[in-house]
N, C-alpha and C positions, 0 to 999 in steps of 0.2 A: 499500513495500509502497503509499501513504495519501494524505488529503487533508485539508488543514488550514485551519481559520479563526482565525486568532489575535484573542485578547479581549484588553481590558485586563486587568491584576493586578489584586483584588478582596481587600480583607481583609486580614490578614497569617495567618500560620501562627505559632504558638505551642504548641511542645510539641506535643503530639499531638492537638491540637482540629481542624486541618484548616478545619471551617468554623464552629466554634464557640468563641467567647473568654469566659476564666473573669473570673467578675465575684462576687468577695465570695465565698459559699458555693454560689452558683447558678454556672448557665450560661447565656448569652445564645445566640440562633440571631442570624445576622446578617439573616435575612431576617423577624426577628420572628414566627418561627413557634413558638407556645410549647408545644404539643402532642408534639415530639419531641423537647424538653430533657431530660424523665424516662429517654429512655431510653438517652442519652449518657452520664446521671451513672454509670453502672456501669461506663462504659469509663475514667473519672474514677479510679472507686472501684478497680480494679485497678489502675493507673499506681500510686495513693498505696501501695495494700499493698505492692507490689513494692519502690516505694522505701523502703519502713519495716521491713519486713518478710523480706522474700527472702535467701536466705543468701550471695547476692554482690552485695546491694544498693551497695556500696560502689562496685563497677564496672560498674554500670549506667550505659550510656548515651543520656542523653534524646535526642539527634538518631537512633540507631538503633530505641529504642521508638516513635519519631514516626514514622519513615518504614515500622517495619513494620506501625503501625494503619493508617496512608492506604494502606499496599498491602492490607490487612484488608477497609476500607471499599470499597475500589476493586472488589477477588475478589470480592467479596459482590453487585455489580451482576447477578451475571450475563450483562455484556458481553462478547461477545468480545473487542472491540478496545481496550477499556479498559485502560489502564495507568499504573502511576507512571513518571515519566520522572525519572532522579537528578539534582541541579545538576550533575555532571560530564558529562553527555549532554544535558543540554536545550540550551545554545548550539548545539553541532554539529547536533542533530537539527532546527533553524530552520533552517539552512543546506542540507538534503538538496536541494533542487530546484532549487539555485541555479548548477548544472554541473558542479560537481567538490566533492572532499570528500576527507579522507584516511584510508584503510582498505584494504579487500581486494579492493573493486568485485565485491559480489552482492550481490543482494535476496534479504530471508530473510522468514519467518513463522512464525508458531506455528502447527501443525496437529496436532492431538489430542494437545497437551500436548510436540509435539516439535521442535526448533527446526528449518525446512525450507529448504534454498535454492530459492526460487523462480526465480531465473535469473541465472547469472553473467553480469558484462557484461563484452561483446566486448572482447577485447585489453587488458585488464584482468588483475593477479595471482592473483585467484581461478579463472578459467578458467586461465590459463597452469599453475597450478601442478597443474590435474587435478580442482580441483572442478565437479562438473555437478550440473544440473536435478534437484531429486529427492533429492539428499543430502541423509545427516540427522546436523548436527552435535550429536554427543554431549558434546566436551567442548572448551573451551577453554584451552590452557596448561595441562592438568591439571583442571582445575575442570568440573564438570557441568554442562551446562544445563538439567538437571533442575528443575524450580521456578522458574525463572526467567523472568519479563518477555521478550518481545521486545526492550523497548530495552534492560532490564541485559543482555542478552546481545551486542546489539551493540557495547554502550560495550566490552565484554571485547574484542570482534573489532577493533574500529577502535583507530590509534593512529597515533602520527608516521609520515611516510615511512622507508623504508628499516630497519624495526624487523621483526622475525620476529614471526609468531605460529603456537604449535602447534594445529592443529583434528586432534580424533578424530571421522572421518568414517565413517557407513555409507551405502557406495553404495546406488542402488535395485537389487533383486533379490540384493544379498550379504548372506550371514552372518555374515562377520566384518568389523568395522571397520579403520579403517586411519588412521594419522597421518601429514597432509599438511601440510607447512610451509609456510606464503605469506609472503612480504614485502610489507610493505605498500607503497603508494605515493600517489601525489596521482593520485585519480581522477577522469577526464575522461569525461564520459558525453554524448557526442551524444546527442539523443533521437531521432533517424531516421537511416536510409539509404536512398538509392534508387537503384537499378539499373534499367536495360533490358534485358530478356530476348531472347533470341531470338523473332523473330515480334512485334516491337514491342509486346508486354506489358512495363509498367512494375512493378516490385514496390518497394513501401513497406514499410519495417521500421520501426513506429513503438517504442519501446525505453522510454517515459515520455513524460510530458505535463508538461512543465517550463517554467520564465519563459521559454527560446527557443525551444520547440518551433514555435508557431505561424509566427514568421521563417522557422526551419527548413524547413516545410511551404512555404510561400509561395515559398522558393526550389527547392524538391523540384518543387513543381506546374509551375513554368516549364520544370524541365528535361523533364517529360512532355509540357507542350505543344509545347516545340521540336521533340522527336522523334515529336510528333503518334501518341501510342502509342494502341490501340484498345481497351485496357482496363487497368485497375488492378487490382492485387493489395494490399491493404492487411493486412500483419501484424501483429496484436496479441500473438501467442503468447510467454507468458513477458513480458508487459509487465503488470506487477502496480498498476499506475496512475498518479497524481500530480495536479496542482493541477486544481480545477473549472474553474476560468477558462480554461486551459489545454485542458481536454478541449471544454469549451463552442468555445473558437474554432476547435479543429482539427474538428469535427464541422460546424462553418457552414461548413467548406469545402467541405461535397460537399451542402449542402441549400439550398432558397431560400427556406424560409420554417417555420414549425411548431415543434412543442417539440421541443429537444434530449431534456429528462426533465424532470419533476417529484419535489419532495420534500414528505414530511409530517413534519410534529416532534410532539413528545410532546405538546402541545395540540391536535394535529389541525390545525394552520394549514398550507395547501398553498402551495409556492412553484413556480411555473413558471421553467426556464431554455429560455428560448427562442432558435433559431435567431439569429445576426448576420448582418447583410447583407452582402453583396460578396463572396459564395463563390466561387472559382474554378475548381472540377470540378464542376459542376452535371449534368455530361451524361454523363461517362465511365461506361463500366460498370464496377464494383466487385464484385470477390470478397473477402470479409475472413477471414481465416485466425485460428482462436483455438484454445486447450486450456484445458487444467485450472489455467493459471498466470495468464490473463487475467484481472484483475481488476480493480473499481474503474472509473477513466475508463475502459479499454480495455470494460467490460461496456455501460457509456454512448454509447460510441460504437458497439459493435456493434447494441447496441436501437434506438440512434433509425437507422441505418440500414436495418435490418430492418422497422421499423415504418413507414420511409417509402419503401418498397418502393425502395431506393437500392442494396441490397447481397444477394450470397447469402454465406448463414453458413457456413464450412464448418471442419472440426476435430472437436473434442470438446467436452463440456460445459465451461463457463468456472465459473470459481473459486467464485463467489457473495460477492463483498465490495461492498454497495450501501447503504452508509450514510454519513452525514455526522457524520465524528470531529473534534471541538474539539482541540488543542491549547491550553492554560491555563497561562500563567504564574503561577508561584508566589510570593511573596515572599522565600524562601528562595535562589533561584536554579533551585529545580527547577520540575518541572510534570506535569500529569498529562493526560490525553487519555482520550475517552468521546464515546460517541454523542450526538448531539442530534434526527438524524434519519435518515430512509431516503428510496431513492431509488427510482423508477417508470419505466417504460421511457414512450413516449407512449401507447402503449395500455393503459398499466396494469398491468404486469406486475413484479409485486417483485423486484428482483435479490438482496436481501440474503437468504442461506442458500439459495437457489433455484441462480444461475447463470441463464446462458442455455444452450438447445439449438441445436446446429449446425441448419442448412436440410440439409447433406449432410454426417453423420457419417462422417471419414477418420479412424482410427486412427492413430500416427506406428508407424513401422519400430522395433520392440523393439532392433534392434542396432544401429539410428543412423544406417546405411549410405546409405539412401535417404530422400528428402523425399518421403511419398505425399501428404502435405497439398498442398502446392506443386504437385505431377504434375496433381492433378485441378483446383486452381484455374485453372492454365492450359489445361488443357482445355475446362475451362466456359466461360473467356472466347475460346477458340479456336472450340469448336463448339457452346459451348449454347444455351440460352436464357436471353437476359442480362437483368439488371434494369437499369434505368437509361437504358435507351438500344436 
């Protein structure tokens, strides 16, 4: 569900130091920042006491203590997107947006301390086994997900093709959880699907923003032009985001100039992300469908199309995940994930923690039998006052 910026490996992780190195009896901040050294001295004091005096000191594992200290540092940031990525997951996580991986085929996120399914990937094991959007995963193979970071939970769920995993699942509006067994497979994740509806309206489902999305979109837009579609529905419901570069490429297909979005980092520096020339769908009327699980790149796309008067937004308020999250490799094969900047729509609306409101609110059918949001989009493009044309 996120946007990665790879940074080079910096320094070395020694025991529980994370960003500090031990030197003699003191501690050296690798940034030369001596004001904070005294605060971290207590950390090493605790470590030394435990290693010499704890009842179970002979069985204390330095790596376990190290990882616990790292998690404590990251949790203290009050950054909802920060996480420690253990070595066994880090190499897998770097491949998330390359188009395929092995697992159950579902996007997850942490919401109010619970592991929530934001989007089962269509035609993959999770969906086929009965996993639904909004499900809460309480246990994985009998182990509770309470207190785990999202990456640790994902590491438990993923596994080799052909192996089963038992998930204790609480469905939406249910009171009793059920166990669902999912057999893992190679997850192929095409990032979009295009179909032409009755009346000549094109329905473009964007499921993610990956390395292949823009190329797939160019092909899809050729189909839209071939059928001379009168309008386009861009559907980012359950799309939790992806790569920033792919998001800018996709958004640029619908805009002729201006900002896609901008970001401001912790030093107050602003970086503008501008429309790239050569868009293929600059005039076609657009309705964008969104929901509570439309996040990150989906919110950038929605905000840009709204602010440039290129689309009418239909559905429900988006997730509110609008930040730059760095995946940083550490020297032991693990990694860390944290926020370095926040995103703003071209008109200056902050995305993080707020989300975007639709122009026209249409709630989903609680029974799932009808698609009221899609019906409204078709109605707008057929009879309404259209944007962009």
